[in-house]
PDB file of N, CA, C and O in Angstrom:
ATOM      1  N   UNK A   1     218.015 100.788 121.509  1.00  0.00           N
ATOM      2  CA  UNK A   1     216.547 101.472 122.464  1.00  0.00           C
ATOM      3  C   UNK A   1     216.027 100.487 123.406  1.00  0.00           C
ATOM      4  O   UNK A   1     214.951 100.687 122.844  1.00  0.00           O
ATOM      5  N   UNK A   2     215.863  99.973 123.934  1.00  0.00           N
ATOM      6  CA  UNK A   2     214.557  98.859 124.535  1.00  0.00           C
ATOM      7  C   UNK A   2     213.570  99.109 124.928  1.00  0.00           C
ATOM      8  O   UNK A   2     213.637 100.205 125.486  1.00  0.00           O
ATOM      9  N   UNK A   3     212.291  98.563 124.980  1.00  0.00           N
ATOM     10  CA  UNK A   3     211.486  98.824 124.618  1.00  0.00           C
ATOM     11  C   UNK A   3     210.501  98.205 126.536  1.00  0.00           C
ATOM     12  O   UNK A   3     210.385  97.034 126.897  1.00  0.00           O
ATOM     13  N   UNK A   4     210.181  99.003 127.037  1.00  0.00           N
ATOM     14  CA  UNK A   4     208.962  98.234 128.175  1.00  0.00           C
ATOM     15  C   UNK A   4     208.039  98.151 128.219  1.00  0.00           C
ATOM     16  O   UNK A   4     207.269  99.104 128.101  1.00  0.00           O
ATOM     17  N   UNK A   5     207.492  96.264 128.524  1.00  0.00           N
ATOM     18  CA  UNK A   5     205.932  96.324 127.960  1.00  0.00           C
ATOM     19  C   UNK A   5     205.503  95.633 129.036  1.00  0.00           C
ATOM     20  O   UNK A   5     206.274  94.781 129.476  1.00  0.00           O
ATOM     21  N   UNK A   6     204.418  95.797 129.589  1.00  0.00           N
ATOM     22  CA  UNK A   6     203.769  95.159 131.067  1.00  0.00           C
ATOM     23  C   UNK A   6     202.679  94.097 130.429  1.00  0.00           C
ATOM     24  O   UNK A   6     202.613  94.177 129.203  1.00  0.00           O
ATOM     25  N   UNK A   7     202.235  93.594 130.740  1.00  0.00           N
ATOM     26  CA  UNK A   7     200.989  93.002 130.816  1.00  0.00           C
ATOM     27  C   UNK A   7     199.497  93.324 130.038  1.00  0.00           C
ATOM     28  O   UNK A   7     198.850  92.891 129.085  1.00  0.00           O
ATOM     29  N   UNK A   8     199.404  94.256 130.971  1.00  0.00           N
ATOM     30  CA  UNK A   8     198.533  95.130 130.634  1.00  0.00           C
ATOM     31  C   UNK A   8     198.393  96.315 130.773  1.00  0.00           C
ATOM     32  O   UNK A   8     198.522  96.936 131.829  1.00  0.00           O
ATOM     33  N   UNK A   9     197.992  96.931 129.260  1.00  0.00           N
ATOM     34  CA  UNK A   9     197.508  98.185 129.366  1.00  0.00           C
ATOM     35  C   UNK A   9     197.555  99.105 130.128  1.00  0.00           C
ATOM     36  O   UNK A   9     197.994  98.356 131.001  1.00  0.00           O
ATOM     37  N   UNK A  10     197.502 100.267 130.740  1.00  0.00           N
ATOM     38  CA  UNK A  10     197.661 100.669 131.966  1.00  0.00           C
ATOM     39  C   UNK A  10     195.445 101.033 131.154  1.00  0.00           C
ATOM     40  O   UNK A  10     194.513 100.813 131.928  1.00  0.00           O
ATOM     41  N   UNK A  11     195.202 101.452 129.932  1.00  0.00           N
ATOM     42  CA  UNK A  11     194.434 101.770 129.659  1.00  0.00           C
ATOM     43  C   UNK A  11     194.037 101.157 128.682  1.00  0.00           C
ATOM     44  O   UNK A  11     194.724 100.734 127.752  1.00  0.00           O
ATOM     45  N   UNK A  12     192.203 101.017 128.922  1.00  0.00           N
ATOM     46  CA  UNK A  12     191.723 100.131 127.131  1.00  0.00           C
ATOM     47  C   UNK A  12     190.432 100.734 126.797  1.00  0.00           C
ATOM     48  O   UNK A  12     189.372 100.597 127.407  1.00  0.00           O
ATOM     49  N   UNK A  13     190.648 101.361 125.835  1.00  0.00           N
ATOM     50  CA  UNK A  13     189.743 102.200 125.217  1.00  0.00           C
ATOM     51  C   UNK A  13     188.034 101.708 125.859  1.00  0.00           C
ATOM     52  O   UNK A  13     187.918 100.492 126.009  1.00  0.00           O
ATOM     53  N   UNK A  14     186.850 102.509 126.201  1.00  0.00           N
ATOM     54  CA  UNK A  14     185.991 101.830 125.844  1.00  0.00           C
ATOM     55  C   UNK A  14     185.896 100.618 127.421  1.00  0.00           C
ATOM     56  O   UNK A  14     185.027  99.795 127.712  1.00  0.00           O
ATOM     57  N   UNK A  15     187.010 100.948 128.047  1.00  0.00           N
ATOM     58  CA  UNK A  15     186.912 100.219 129.838  1.00  0.00           C
ATOM     59  C   UNK A  15     187.574 100.881 130.381  1.00  0.00           C
ATOM     60  O   UNK A  15     188.207 101.789 129.842  1.00  0.00           O
ATOM     61  N   UNK A  16     187.612 100.557 131.807  1.00  0.00           N
ATOM     62  CA  UNK A  16     187.843 101.317 133.134  1.00  0.00           C
ATOM     63  C   UNK A  16     189.854 100.329 132.856  1.00  0.00           C
ATOM     64  O   UNK A  16     190.357  99.213 132.724  1.00  0.00           O
ATOM     65  N   UNK A  17     190.274 102.024 132.934  1.00  0.00           N
ATOM     66  CA  UNK A  17     192.122 101.858 133.742  1.00  0.00           C
ATOM     67  C   UNK A  17     192.191 100.572 134.326  1.00  0.00           C
ATOM     68  O   UNK A  17     191.319 100.091 135.049  1.00  0.00           O
ATOM     69  N   UNK A  18     193.435  99.934 133.937  1.00  0.00           N
ATOM     70  CA  UNK A  18     194.006  98.799 135.040  1.00  0.00           C
ATOM     71  C   UNK A  18     193.969  99.165 136.668  1.00  0.00           C
ATOM     72  O   UNK A  18     193.418  98.622 137.626  1.00  0.00           O
ATOM     73  N   UNK A  19     194.857 100.398 136.519  1.00  0.00           N
ATOM     74  CA  UNK A  19     196.405  99.936 137.279  1.00  0.00           C
ATOM     75  C   UNK A  19     195.597 101.583 137.979  1.00  0.00           C
ATOM     76  O   UNK A  19     194.668 102.174 137.430  1.00  0.00           O
ATOM     77  N   UNK A  20     196.321 102.032 139.352  1.00  0.00           N
ATOM     78  CA  UNK A  20     195.714 102.510 140.628  1.00  0.00           C
ATOM     79  C   UNK A  20     196.526 104.368 139.341  1.00  0.00           C
ATOM     80  O   UNK A  20     196.014 105.469 139.543  1.00  0.00           O
ATOM     81  N   UNK A  21     197.631 104.215 138.309  1.00  0.00           N
ATOM     82  CA  UNK A  21     197.984 104.990 138.120  1.00  0.00           C
ATOM     83  C   UNK A  21     197.574 105.437 136.949  1.00  0.00           C
ATOM     84  O   UNK A  21     197.511 106.623 136.625  1.00  0.00           O
ATOM     85  N   UNK A  22     197.194 104.195 136.074  1.00  0.00           N
ATOM     86  CA  UNK A  22     196.213 104.279 134.832  1.00  0.00           C
ATOM     87  C   UNK A  22     195.233 104.661 135.128  1.00  0.00           C
ATOM     88  O   UNK A  22     194.674 105.375 134.296  1.00  0.00           O
ATOM     89  N   UNK A  23     194.795 104.498 135.932  1.00  0.00           N
ATOM     90  CA  UNK A  23     193.224 105.811 136.433  1.00  0.00           C
ATOM     91  C   UNK A  23     193.495 107.025 136.288  1.00  0.00           C
ATOM     92  O   UNK A  23     193.017 107.658 135.346  1.00  0.00           O
ATOM     93  N   UNK A  24     194.379 107.629 137.263  1.00  0.00           N
ATOM     94  CA  UNK A  24     194.146 108.690 137.473  1.00  0.00           C
ATOM     95  C   UNK A  24     194.894 109.543 136.166  1.00  0.00           C
ATOM     96  O   UNK A  24     194.588 110.651 135.725  1.00  0.00           O
ATOM     97  N   UNK A  25     195.906 108.677 135.750  1.00  0.00           N
ATOM     98  CA  UNK A  25     196.024 109.625 134.073  1.00  0.00           C
ATOM     99  C   UNK A  25     195.010 109.915 133.295  1.00  0.00           C
ATOM    100  O   UNK A  25     194.656 111.083 133.133  1.00  0.00           O
ATOM    101  N   UNK A  26     194.527 109.092 132.826  1.00  0.00           N
ATOM    102  CA  UNK A  26     193.559 108.501 132.766  1.00  0.00           C
ATOM    103  C   UNK A  26     191.955 109.362 132.926  1.00  0.00           C
ATOM    104  O   UNK A  26     191.199 109.242 131.961  1.00  0.00           O
ATOM    105  N   UNK A  27     191.596 109.984 133.813  1.00  0.00           N
ATOM    106  CA  UNK A  27     190.960 110.539 134.377  1.00  0.00           C
ATOM    107  C   UNK A  27     191.218 111.989 134.665  1.00  0.00           C
ATOM    108  O   UNK A  27     190.322 112.420 135.392  1.00  0.00           O
ATOM    109  N   UNK A  28     192.305 113.097 134.298  1.00  0.00           N
ATOM    110  CA  UNK A  28     193.305 113.874 134.114  1.00  0.00           C
ATOM    111  C   UNK A  28     193.334 114.107 133.131  1.00  0.00           C
ATOM    112  O   UNK A  28     193.885 115.181 132.891  1.00  0.00           O
ATOM    113  N   UNK A  29     192.793 113.314 131.920  1.00  0.00           N
ATOM    114  CA  UNK A  29     193.202 113.242 130.263  1.00  0.00           C
ATOM    115  C   UNK A  29     191.331 113.999 130.011  1.00  0.00           C
ATOM    116  O   UNK A  29     190.837 114.937 129.387  1.00  0.00           O
ATOM    117  N   UNK A  30     190.814 112.830 130.981  1.00  0.00           N
ATOM    118  CA  UNK A  30     189.522 113.374 130.547  1.00  0.00           C
ATOM    119  C   UNK A  30     188.596 114.357 131.235  1.00  0.00           C
ATOM    120  O   UNK A  30     187.380 114.377 131.040  1.00  0.00           O
ATOM    121  N   UNK A  31     189.323 115.265 132.146  1.00  0.00           N
ATOM    122  CA  UNK A  31     188.971 116.578 132.890  1.00  0.00           C
ATOM    123  C   UNK A  31     189.981 117.812 131.728  1.00  0.00           C
ATOM    124  O   UNK A  31     189.713 119.006 131.597  1.00  0.00           O
ATOM    125  N   UNK A  32     190.921 117.195 131.153  1.00  0.00           N
ATOM    126  CA  UNK A  32     192.086 118.473 130.139  1.00  0.00           C
ATOM    127  C   UNK A  32     190.837 118.140 129.040  1.00  0.00           C
ATOM    128  O   UNK A  32     190.590 119.298 128.702  1.00  0.00           O
ATOM    129  N   UNK A  33     189.995 117.391 128.351  1.00  0.00           N
ATOM    130  CA  UNK A  33     189.724 116.947 127.525  1.00  0.00           C
ATOM    131  C   UNK A  33     188.372 117.935 127.621  1.00  0.00           C
ATOM    132  O   UNK A  33     188.041 118.623 126.655  1.00  0.00           O
ATOM    133  N   UNK A  34     187.577 117.938 128.961  1.00  0.00           N
ATOM    134  CA  UNK A  34     186.329 117.843 128.878  1.00  0.00           C
ATOM    135  C   UNK A  34     186.653 120.175 128.821  1.00  0.00           C
ATOM    136  O   UNK A  34     186.045 120.993 128.131  1.00  0.00           O
ATOM    137  N   UNK A  35     187.650 120.386 129.713  1.00  0.00           N
ATOM    138  CA  UNK A  35     188.029 121.549 129.345  1.00  0.00           C
ATOM    139  C   UNK A  35     188.629 122.400 128.409  1.00  0.00           C
ATOM    140  O   UNK A  35     188.866 123.608 128.422  1.00  0.00           O
ATOM    141  N   UNK A  36     188.804 121.601 127.676  1.00  0.00           N
ATOM    142  CA  UNK A  36     189.750 121.775 125.784  1.00  0.00           C
ATOM    143  C   UNK A  36     187.994 122.224 125.574  1.00  0.00           C
ATOM    144  O   UNK A  36     187.661 123.408 125.536  1.00  0.00           O
ATOM    145  N   UNK A  37     186.910 121.002 125.442  1.00  0.00           N
ATOM    146  CA  UNK A  37     185.897 120.980 124.856  1.00  0.00           C
ATOM    147  C   UNK A  37     185.082 122.775 125.098  1.00  0.00           C
ATOM    148  O   UNK A  37     184.120 123.187 124.450  1.00  0.00           O
ATOM    149  N   UNK A  38     185.668 123.380 125.961  1.00  0.00           N
ATOM    150  CA  UNK A  38     184.914 124.574 126.750  1.00  0.00           C
ATOM    151  C   UNK A  38     185.351 125.604 126.161  1.00  0.00           C
ATOM    152  O   UNK A  38     184.642 126.573 125.888  1.00  0.00           O
ATOM    153  N   UNK A  39     186.824 125.487 125.845  1.00  0.00           N
ATOM    154  CA  UNK A  39     187.222 126.795 124.719  1.00  0.00           C
ATOM    155  C   UNK A  39     187.284 126.309 123.382  1.00  0.00           C
ATOM    156  O   UNK A  39     188.282 126.307 122.661  1.00  0.00           O
ATOM    157  N   UNK A  40     186.346 125.969 123.156  1.00  0.00           N
ATOM    158  CA  UNK A  40     185.911 125.628 121.416  1.00  0.00           C
ATOM    159  C   UNK A  40     185.079 126.869 121.228  1.00  0.00           C
ATOM    160  O   UNK A  40     184.529 127.610 122.043  1.00  0.00           O
ATOM    161  N   UNK A  41     185.134 126.875 120.183  1.00  0.00           N
ATOM    162  CA  UNK A  41     184.265 128.252 119.607  1.00  0.00           C
ATOM    163  C   UNK A  41     183.224 127.845 118.569  1.00  0.00           C
ATOM    164  O   UNK A  41     183.216 127.018 117.658  1.00  0.00           O
ATOM    165  N   UNK A  42     182.678 128.399 118.866  1.00  0.00           N
ATOM    166  CA  UNK A  42     180.960 127.834 117.918  1.00  0.00           C
ATOM    167  C   UNK A  42     180.507 127.771 116.809  1.00  0.00           C
ATOM    168  O   UNK A  42     179.337 127.771 116.427  1.00  0.00           O
ATOM    169  N   UNK A  43     181.807 127.694 116.060  1.00  0.00           N
ATOM    170  CA  UNK A  43     181.796 127.284 114.840  1.00  0.00           C
ATOM    171  C   UNK A  43     182.171 125.706 115.047  1.00  0.00           C
ATOM    172  O   UNK A  43     181.587 124.851 114.381  1.00  0.00           O
ATOM    173  N   UNK A  44     183.007 125.422 115.842  1.00  0.00           N
ATOM    174  CA  UNK A  44     183.933 123.818 115.980  1.00  0.00           C
ATOM    175  C   UNK A  44     183.013 123.158 117.007  1.00  0.00           C
ATOM    176  O   UNK A  44     182.732 121.976 117.205  1.00  0.00           O
ATOM    177  N   UNK A  45     182.583 124.439 117.675  1.00  0.00           N
ATOM    178  CA  UNK A  45     180.949 123.425 118.178  1.00  0.00           C
ATOM    179  C   UNK A  45     180.233 123.013 117.767  1.00  0.00           C
ATOM    180  O   UNK A  45     179.978 121.839 118.038  1.00  0.00           O
ATOM    181  N   UNK A  46     179.362 123.837 116.730  1.00  0.00           N
ATOM    182  CA  UNK A  46     178.024 123.333 115.426  1.00  0.00           C
ATOM    183  C   UNK A  46     178.730 121.932 114.574  1.00  0.00           C
ATOM    184  O   UNK A  46     178.009 121.013 114.186  1.00  0.00           O
ATOM    185  N   UNK A  47     180.549 121.942 114.316  1.00  0.00           N
ATOM    186  CA  UNK A  47     180.821 121.106 113.323  1.00  0.00           C
ATOM    187  C   UNK A  47     180.507 119.954 113.641  1.00  0.00           C
ATOM    188  O   UNK A  47     180.257 119.100 112.791  1.00  0.00           O
ATOM    189  N   UNK A  48     180.438 119.578 115.781  1.00  0.00           N
ATOM    190  CA  UNK A  48     181.179 118.179 116.447  1.00  0.00           C
ATOM    191  C   UNK A  48     179.510 118.165 116.573  1.00  0.00           C
ATOM    192  O   UNK A  48     179.203 117.114 117.135  1.00  0.00           O
ATOM    193  N   UNK A  49     178.314 118.960 116.251  1.00  0.00           N
ATOM    194  CA  UNK A  49     176.879 118.884 116.577  1.00  0.00           C
ATOM    195  C   UNK A  49     176.913 118.977 118.158  1.00  0.00           C
ATOM    196  O   UNK A  49     177.089 117.855 118.635  1.00  0.00           O
ATOM    197  N   UNK A  50     176.819 119.807 118.960  1.00  0.00           N
ATOM    198  CA  UNK A  50     177.478 120.075 120.451  1.00  0.00           C
ATOM    199  C   UNK A  50     177.197 121.923 120.814  1.00  0.00           C
ATOM    200  O   UNK A  50     177.933 122.892 120.628  1.00  0.00           O
ATOM    201  N   UNK A  51     175.974 121.821 121.322  1.00  0.00           N
ATOM    202  CA  UNK A  51     175.687 122.933 121.329  1.00  0.00           C
ATOM    203  C   UNK A  51     176.587 124.591 122.846  1.00  0.00           C
ATOM    204  O   UNK A  51     176.826 123.939 123.863  1.00  0.00           O
ATOM    205  N   UNK A  52     176.903 125.757 123.053  1.00  0.00           N
ATOM    206  CA  UNK A  52     176.965 126.128 123.820  1.00  0.00           C
ATOM    207  C   UNK A  52     177.361 125.887 125.123  1.00  0.00           C
ATOM    208  O   UNK A  52     178.438 126.042 125.699  1.00  0.00           O
ATOM    209  N   UNK A  53     175.519 125.191 125.722  1.00  0.00           N
ATOM    210  CA  UNK A  53     175.312 125.326 127.108  1.00  0.00           C
ATOM    211  C   UNK A  53     175.851 123.922 127.211  1.00  0.00           C
ATOM    212  O   UNK A  53     176.045 123.693 128.404  1.00  0.00           O
ATOM    213  N   UNK A  54     176.149 122.965 126.520  1.00  0.00           N
ATOM    214  CA  UNK A  54     176.520 121.362 126.406  1.00  0.00           C
ATOM    215  C   UNK A  54     177.508 121.183 126.258  1.00  0.00           C
ATOM    216  O   UNK A  54     177.833 120.017 126.482  1.00  0.00           O
ATOM    217  N   UNK A  55     178.572 122.084 125.828  1.00  0.00           N
ATOM    218  CA  UNK A  55     179.889 121.917 125.798  1.00  0.00           C
ATOM    219  C   UNK A  55     180.093 122.515 127.435  1.00  0.00           C
ATOM    220  O   UNK A  55     180.710 121.934 128.328  1.00  0.00           O
ATOM    221  N   UNK A  56     179.387 123.841 127.536  1.00  0.00           N
ATOM    222  CA  UNK A  56     180.036 124.092 129.335  1.00  0.00           C
ATOM    223  C   UNK A  56     179.598 123.384 130.353  1.00  0.00           C
ATOM    224  O   UNK A  56     180.200 123.186 131.409  1.00  0.00           O
ATOM    225  N   UNK A  57     177.865 122.744 129.849  1.00  0.00           N
ATOM    226  CA  UNK A  57     177.678 121.563 131.224  1.00  0.00           C
ATOM    227  C   UNK A  57     178.482 120.631 131.444  1.00  0.00           C
ATOM    228  O   UNK A  57     178.944 120.289 132.533  1.00  0.00           O
ATOM    229  N   UNK A  58     178.793 119.921 129.791  1.00  0.00           N
ATOM    230  CA  UNK A  58     180.738 119.135 130.255  1.00  0.00           C
ATOM    231  C   UNK A  58     181.948 119.730 130.946  1.00  0.00           C
ATOM    232  O   UNK A  58     182.613 119.317 131.895  1.00  0.00           O
ATOM    233  N   UNK A  59     182.021 120.571 130.369  1.00  0.00           N
ATOM    234  CA  UNK A  59     183.101 121.219 131.322  1.00  0.00           C
ATOM    235  C   UNK A  59     182.329 121.129 133.113  1.00  0.00           C
ATOM    236  O   UNK A  59     182.679 120.300 133.953  1.00  0.00           O
ATOM    237  N   UNK A  60     181.702 121.755 133.237  1.00  0.00           N
ATOM    238  CA  UNK A  60     181.730 121.407 134.555  1.00  0.00           C
ATOM    239  C   UNK A  60     181.629 120.351 135.155  1.00  0.00           C
ATOM    240  O   UNK A  60     181.572 120.655 136.346  1.00  0.00           O
ATOM    241  N   UNK A  61     181.560 119.060 135.022  1.00  0.00           N
ATOM    242  CA  UNK A  61     181.989 117.871 135.198  1.00  0.00           C
ATOM    243  C   UNK A  61     182.914 117.319 135.657  1.00  0.00           C
ATOM    244  O   UNK A  61     184.083 117.465 135.301  1.00  0.00           O
ATOM    245  N   UNK A  62     182.160 116.011 137.233  1.00  0.00           N
ATOM    246  CA  UNK A  62     184.191 115.997 137.952  1.00  0.00           C
ATOM    247  C   UNK A  62     183.547 114.199 137.647  1.00  0.00           C
ATOM    248  O   UNK A  62     184.507 113.470 137.899  1.00  0.00           O
ATOM    249  N   UNK A  63     182.663 113.571 137.338  1.00  0.00           N
ATOM    250  CA  UNK A  63     182.487 112.565 137.337  1.00  0.00           C
ATOM    251  C   UNK A  63     183.224 111.494 136.600  1.00  0.00           C
ATOM    252  O   UNK A  63     184.103 111.925 135.853  1.00  0.00           O
ATOM    253  N   UNK A  64     183.051 110.032 136.643  1.00  0.00           N
ATOM    254  CA  UNK A  64     183.632 109.093 135.174  1.00  0.00           C
ATOM    255  C   UNK A  64     182.296 108.953 134.306  1.00  0.00           C
ATOM    256  O   UNK A  64     181.159 109.420 134.248  1.00  0.00           O
ATOM    257  N   UNK A  65     182.950 108.225 133.802  1.00  0.00           N
ATOM    258  CA  UNK A  65     182.431 107.083 132.115  1.00  0.00           C
ATOM    259  C   UNK A  65     181.915 106.051 133.380  1.00  0.00           C
ATOM    260  O   UNK A  65     182.750 105.389 133.996  1.00  0.00           O
ATOM    261  N   UNK A  66     180.210 105.969 133.761  1.00  0.00           N
ATOM    262  CA  UNK A  66     179.314 105.101 133.648  1.00  0.00           C
ATOM    263  C   UNK A  66     180.460 103.673 133.798  1.00  0.00           C
ATOM    264  O   UNK A  66     180.415 102.800 134.665  1.00  0.00           O
ATOM    265  N   UNK A  67     181.139 103.757 133.013  1.00  0.00           N
ATOM    266  CA  UNK A  67     181.920 102.446 131.926  1.00  0.00           C
ATOM    267  C   UNK A  67     183.296 102.106 133.166  1.00  0.00           C
ATOM    268  O   UNK A  67     183.988 101.091 133.254  1.00  0.00           O
ATOM    269  N   UNK A  68     183.320 102.893 133.690  1.00  0.00           N
ATOM    270  CA  UNK A  68     184.518 102.790 134.528  1.00  0.00           C
ATOM    271  C   UNK A  68     184.065 101.922 136.187  1.00  0.00           C
ATOM    272  O   UNK A  68     184.615 101.069 136.885  1.00  0.00           O
ATOM    273  N   UNK A  69     182.766 102.721 136.266  1.00  0.00           N
ATOM    274  CA  UNK A  69     182.605 102.546 137.491  1.00  0.00           C
ATOM    275  C   UNK A  69     182.007 100.696 137.977  1.00  0.00           C
ATOM    276  O   UNK A  69     180.953 100.140 137.667  1.00  0.00           O
ATOM    277  N   UNK A  70     182.704 100.381 138.477  1.00  0.00           N
ATOM    278  CA  UNK A  70     182.635  98.331 138.955  1.00  0.00           C
ATOM    279  C   UNK A  70     182.766  98.473 139.591  1.00  0.00           C
ATOM    280  O   UNK A  70     182.853  97.568 140.421  1.00  0.00           O
TER     281      UNK A  70
END
């Protein structure tokens, strides 16, 4: 089985994705994570220390993390 490697990863955890496609995938992943947060029940939110109001506020955001803006 052949593997494909590139010089730079599409996404570096904690950093800005390096390519346009990498940024698109990272952004859509971020949106999906935020939507998943809004679907957690109250017990799960309590486990991670987030209130229902905080989860709903986060799920409505459309911006990117500050460290992506350079």
